[in-house]
ZAMARGU-4260 file (C-alpha; in steps of 0.2 Angstrom, whole numbers, plus 5000, padded with zeros to 4 digits):
<rodrens>
0) 5105/5051/5037 | 5119/5039/5031 | 5118/5021/5036 | 5133/5015/5046 | 5134/4997/5051
5) 5151/4999/5059 | 5150/4989/5076 | 5132/4983/5073 | 5128/4965/5079 | 5119/4958/5064
10) 5110/4941/5062 | 5109/4935/5044 | 5096/4922/5042 | 5099/4911/5027 | 5115/4909/5017
15) 5109/4908/4999 | 5112/4922/4987 | 5104/4935/4999 | 5114/4929/5014 | 5131/4928/5006
20) 5129/4945/4998 | 5124/4953/5015 | 5139/4945/5024 | 5151/4950/5010 | 5144/4968/5011
25) 5143/4971/5030 | 5158/4962/5036 | 5171/4975/5028 | 5160/4989/5034 | 5163/4983/5052
30) 5148/4974/5056 | 5149/4959/5068 | 5139/4946/5058 | 5131/4930/5064 | 5123/4918/5052
35) 5110/4905/5053 | 5112/4893/5039 | 5113/4874/5042 | 5098/4862/5040 | 5095/4860/5058
40) 5095/4879/5061 | 5084/4882/5045 | 5071/4869/5052 | 5070/4880/5068 | 5065/4895/5058
45) 5050/4887/5050 | 5033/4887/5058 | 5030/4871/5069 | 5015/4860/5067 | 5017/4854/5085
50) 5013/4868/5097 | 5026/4861/5110 | 5039/4861/5096 | 5034/4878/5092 | 5038/4884/5110
55) 5056/4876/5108 | 5058/4885/5092 | 5053/4902/5098 | 5065/4900/5113 | 5079/4895/5102
60) 5075/4910/5090 | 5075/4922/5105 | 5092/4916/5110 | 5099/4919/5092 | 5092/4937/5093
65) 5100/4942/5110 | 5111/4957/5106 | 5106/4959/5088 | 5104/4976/5081 | 5095/4971/5066
70) 5091/4955/5056 | 5094/4952/5037 | 5082/4939/5031 | 5082/4928/5016 | 5065/4929/5005
75) 5062/4910/5008 | 5059/4913/5027 | 5041/4917/5030 | 5037/4931/5043 | 5027/4919/5053
80) 5044/4909/5057 | 5049/4910/5076 | 5065/4919/5072 | 5056/4934/5062 | 5041/4935/5073
85) 5051/4936/5088 | 5062/4949/5081 | 5047/4960/5076 | 5040/4957/5094 | 5056/4963/5102
90) 5057/4978/5091 | 5073/4972/5082 | 5073/4979/5064 | 5071/4965/5050 | 5078/4970/5033
95) 5075/4961/5017 | 5090/4961/5005 | 5081/4976/4996 | 5080/4986/5012 | 5098/4982/5015
100) 5103/4987/4997 | 5094/5003/4998 | 5102/5008/5015 | 5119/5004/5007 | 5117/5015/4992
105) 5131/5028/4991 | 5141/5019/5006 | 5156/5018/4994 | 5156/5037/4991 | 5149/5036/4973
110) 5133/5043/4966 | 5120/5030/4969 | 5112/5022/4953 | 5093/5026/4950 | 5081/5012/4954
115) 5067/5007/4942 | 5057/4994/4951 | 5045/4980/4944 | 5034/4968/4953 | 5018/4958/4949
120) 5012/4940/4949 | 5019/4937/4932 | 5030/4945/4919 | 5043/4953/4930 | 5058/4945/4923
125) 5053/4948/4905 | 5049/4967/4909 | 5065/4970/4918 | 5075/4962/4904 | 5066/4973/4891
130) 5069/4988/4902 | 5088/4984/4904 | 5089/4982/4885 | 5081/4999/4882 | 5092/5008/4895
135) 5108/5000/4888 | 5102/5005/4870 | 5100/5023/4877 | 5118/5023/4882 | 5116/5020/4900
140) 5126/5006/4910 | 5111/4997/4916 | 5108/4980/4924 | 5093/4969/4928 | 5095/4964/4946
145) 5085/4959/4962 | 5075/4943/4960 | 5084/4940/4944 | 5103/4941/4940 | 5116/4946/4953
150) 5112/4951/4970 | 5105/4968/4973 | 5117/4972/4987 | 5131/4968/4975 | 5124/4979/4962
155) 5122/4995/4973 | 5140/4993/4977 | 5145/4993/4959 | 5151/5011/4955 | 5150/5008/4936
160) 5131/5006/4936 | 5120/5021/4931 | 5103/5013/4933 | 5096/4997/4940 | 5081/4988/4933
165) 5075/4979/4949 | 5064/4964/4949 | 5056/4962/4966 | 5045/4948/4973 | 5032/4950/4986
170) 5044/4940/4998 | 5057/4953/4996 | 5045/4968/4998 | 5038/4962/5014 | 5052/4968/5025
175) 5056/4983/5014 | 5052/5000/5021 | 5063/5015/5015 | 5065/5011/4996 | 5061/5027/4985
180) 5062/5021/4967 | 5063/5034/4953 | 5048/5024/4945 | 5039/5008/4950 | 5027/4996/4941
185) 5015/4983/4947 | 5011/4972/4932 | 4996/4962/4939 | 4991/4954/4955 | 4983/4937/4955
190) 4982/4924/4969 | 5000/4917/4972 | 5011/4912/4987 | 4995/4913/4998 | 5003/4900/5010
195) 5018/4912/5013 | 5008/4928/5015 | 4993/4921/5024 | 4980/4928/5011 | 4977/4938/4996
200) 4975/4955/5005 | 4992/4953/5013 | 5000/4947/4997 | 4993/4963/4988 | 4999/4974/5002
205) 5016/4968/5001 | 5016/4971/4982 | 5010/4988/4985 | 5025/4993/4995 | 5034/4995/4978
210) 5025/5012/4976 | 5030/5019/4993 | 5040/5035/4991 | 5041/5033/4972 | 5048/5049/4965
215) 5042/5051/4947 | 5029/5039/4942 | 5019/5024/4948 | 5015/5013/4933 | 4999/5002/4935
220) 4989/4990/4924 | 4973/4998/4918 | 4965/4980/4916 | 4969/4976/4935 | 4960/4988/4946
225) 4969/4982/4961 | 4985/4989/4954 | 4977/5006/4952 | 4970/5006/4969 | 4987/5002/4977
230) 4995/5017/4968 | 4981/5028/4973 | 4983/5023/4991 | 5002/5025/4991 | 5012/5038/5000
235) 5023/5045/4985 | 5035/5060/4983 | 5026/5076/4979 | 5023/5077/4960 | 5024/5059/4956
240) 5011/5053/4944 | 5001/5038/4942 | 5003/5031/4924 | 4992/5017/4917 | 4997/5005/4903
245) 4983/4997/4893 | 4981/4986/4878 | 4968/4998/4871 | 4969/5016/4866 | 4976/5026/4880
250) 4968/5040/4889 | 4978/5055/4894 | 4992/5051/4906 | 4993/5033/4899 | 5003/5022/4887
255) 4994/5010/4876 | 4990/5003/4859 | 4983/5011/4843 | 4981/4999/4829 | 4998/4990/4830
260) 5008/5004/4837 | 5013/5006/4856 | 5010/5024/4860 | 5014/5036/4874 | 5002/5049/4881
265) 5011/5051/4897 | 5029/5057/4894 | 5027/5063/4877 | 5027/5082/4880 | 5032/5092/4896
270) 5017/5097/4907 | 5010/5113/4902 | 5014/5112/4884 | 5000/5118/4873 | 4989/5105/4865
275) 4998/5092/4875 | 4982/5082/4878 | 4980/5080/4859 | 4996/5072/4855 | 5005/5056/4857
280) 5022/5048/4853 | 5024/5031/4844 | 5035/5020/4855 | 5036/5004/4845 | 5026/4993/4834
285) 5021/4975/4834 | 5035/4971/4822 | 5047/4976/4836 | 5040/4962/4846 | 5039/4949/4832
290) 5054/4939/4838 | 5045/4936/4855 | 5032/4924/4849 | 5027/4913/4834 | 5010/4921/4831
295) 5008/4936/4818 | 5002/4947/4833 | 5012/4947/4849 | 5003/4939/4864 | 4994/4951/4875
300) 5005/4949/4890 | 5021/4952/4879 | 5013/4969/4873 | 5008/4973/4891 | 5026/4969/4898
305) 5033/4980/4884 | 5022/4995/4888 | 5027/4994/4906 | 5045/4993/4902 | 5043/5008/4890
310) 5034/5018/4903 | 5048/5015/4916 | 5061/5020/4904 | 5052/5036/4899 | 5050/5040/4917
315) 5069/5039/4919 | 5071/5050/4904 | 5076/5037/4890 | 5075/5045/4873 | 5060/5039/4862
320) 5071/5031/4849 | 5079/5019/4862 | 5062/5011/4865 | 5059/5002/4849 | 5078/4998/4847
325) 5079/4991/4864 | 5064/4980/4862 | 5070/4973/4846 | 5087/4969/4854 | 5079/4960/4869
330) 5081/4941/4870 | 5069/4933/4883 | 5076/4920/4895 | 5073/4901/4893 | 5057/4893/4898
335) 5046/4908/4894 | 5035/4902/4879 | 5050/4895/4870 | 5047/4885/4855 | 5057/4869/4856
340) 5053/4860/4840 | 5040/4856/4827 | 5037/4837/4825 | 5024/4830/4812 | 5016/4847/4811
345) 5014/4849/4830 | 5024/4863/4838 | 5031/4860/4856 | 5032/4876/4867 | 5040/4877/4884
350) 5033/4889/4896 | 5038/4881/4912 | 5040/4898/4920 | 5021/4898/4921 | 5021/4893/4939
355) 5004/4899/4943 | 4986/4900/4936 | 4988/4918/4930 | 5004/4915/4920 | 4996/4899/4913
360) 4981/4909/4907 | 4992/4922/4898 | 5001/4907/4890 | 4985/4898/4884 | 4978/4915/4877
365) 4992/4916/4865 | 4986/4902/4854 | 4970/4900/4843 | 4955/4891/4850 | 4955/4872/4850
370) 4973/4870/4846 | 4982/4867/4863 | 4987/4851/4871 | 4991/4858/4888 | 5003/4849/4900
375) 4999/4855/4917 | 5001/4852/4936 | 5013/4854/4950 | 5012/4862/4968 | 4997/4873/4969
380) 5004/4884/4983 | 4987/4887/4990 | 4979/4892/4973 | 4964/4884/4964 | 4961/4882/4945
385) 4943/4884/4942 | 4944/4901/4935 | 4959/4896/4924 | 4950/4882/4916 | 4933/4890/4915
390) 4940/4905/4906 | 4953/4896/4895 | 4944/4880/4890 | 4941/4886/4872 | 4960/4885/4869
395) 4961/4867/4873 | 4961/4851/4863 | 4967/4840/4877 | 4976/4840/4894 | 4990/4830/4901
400) 4991/4831/4920 | 5007/4829/4929 | 5012/4832/4947 | 5011/4823/4964 | 4994/4830/4969
405) 4983/4831/4953 | 4966/4834/4961 | 4965/4853/4960 | 4968/4852/4941 | 4958/4837/4937
410) 4944/4843/4948 | 4943/4860/4939 | 4943/4851/4922 | 4929/4839/4927 | 4919/4854/4933
415) 4922/4866/4919 | 4929/4856/4904 | 4922/4839/4905 | 4921/4837/4886 | 4940/4839/4885
420) 4951/4823/4885 | 4962/4822/4900 | 4977/4810/4902 | 4985/4809/4920 | 5002/4803/4922
425) 5005/4792/4937 | 5016/4801/4949 | 5025/4785/4954 | 5031/4783/4936 | 5049/4787/4931
430) 5053/4798/4917 | 5037/4809/4920 | 5040/4821/4907 | 5044/4808/4893 | 5028/4800/4897
435) 5019/4817/4897 | 5026/4822/4880 | 5021/4805/4873 | 5003/4807/4879 | 5002/4824/4872
440) 5008/4818/4855 | 4994/4806/4855 | 4981/4820/4858 | 4988/4833/4846 | 4984/4835/4827
445) 4995/4844/4814 | 4994/4863/4817 | 4992/4861/4836 | 5003/4866/4850 | 5009/4855/4864
450) 5011/4868/4878 | 5020/4865/4895 | 5012/4879/4906 | 5010/4870/4922 | 5001/4883/4933
455) 5010/4876/4948 | 5028/4876/4956 | 5040/4862/4951 | 5047/4855/4967 | 5036/4840/4969
460) 5044/4831/4954 | 5058/4843/4948 | 5072/4853/4956 | 5066/4869/4948 | 5055/4876/4934
465) 5071/4876/4924 | 5074/4858/4927 | 5056/4855/4922 | 5058/4864/4906 | 5074/4856/4902
470) 5066/4839/4904 | 5052/4844/4893 | 5064/4850/4879 | 5074/4833/4881 | 5058/4823/4879
475) 5053/4833/4864 | 5070/4831/4856 | 5069/4812/4858 | 5053/4813/4846
</rodrens>
């Protein structure tokens, strides 16, 4: 059934990238759009600490919903907000940008682009970037979109695109119901955004929606049993396969690593081919990933992301020769294990994008034991750091703690790494990052790495993770 918004009364909640794209797409199609955007209205959408205020907020939200046929919501508005909870209670459909984009596929009369979708706690942006590079190398007109790049709604209305590498956050997936990607991948699941979702189970369930109605393959992480559980439980199109990726030797139906070669034992030969189970195709080598790090062997998470991207591309039908060439052509975004400079024999690395414990762990594991002076701290988003410190303390020479609330990090360090020297930067100080870099310089020895991998969000002291990374780079350059 074709989606037709002509004459529909639509409430668009939030006027960031998602909201503007929804208004620009729906208005020409005849929808009557009302927006909720200014600060006062945004405050009403958020949960209220005062129960009496909450009643007022719900009443106002109910009035906004009168006559609405559906709501399009920004990913920043939690489902517990008065507006969205009242919409659900009243049976009014709530669409994420992803849901709206899926419904708008083909509305311009053109053949819709295929979707290859990626989610996970960490590695999403790198993986869709790798995938975009592989697909374009293969001669497709592909674009990385969704939680990165241009709006997904804009992308589905672009008739020039053949395939979309779609990065999806758990926020975007929460109100997504009908998407049926050609192939989907969950890279990993670790505690994150628990305050928004209300717990790890809800967070994981929203991530798992990416597998719903997948057509060809659901890609999962062999080292993360929860991702395999989610694909096993998903309702998929008949014939769709579960394909694991592993940093070890892959079993049949997986992609993995043999020596320094990324290999394919899932898409290498058609089903039913004689001796299929005894063969594998080489996808790429570690040399094809050498530009993505400073170590001779690429970091484990870089290899994992490359395997997931390759599996998605192969599920789409990309030729074998495009995998290695596409990975070689890929250039990562800023603030992702980006070497800034070497000063007095110490290397300074910006991984400000490591906004949670899982990402920071992957970053720390990329360096030799006892060589990292770690700059950490920021908004915890409901997470704790005991496992992060306990399992990665061997990498540390010292730690510099930033952030307004430092107790979660310092507490974990005192419990599990009390022999490591720690310097805390007073949150009231100006030029926080300059002071942090100067403190790290005191702790580091030649051959060491000063690593900004904060394990927390940036908004306590910076505008964004990018602003935090830029401040780090500027402080390093002043050395």
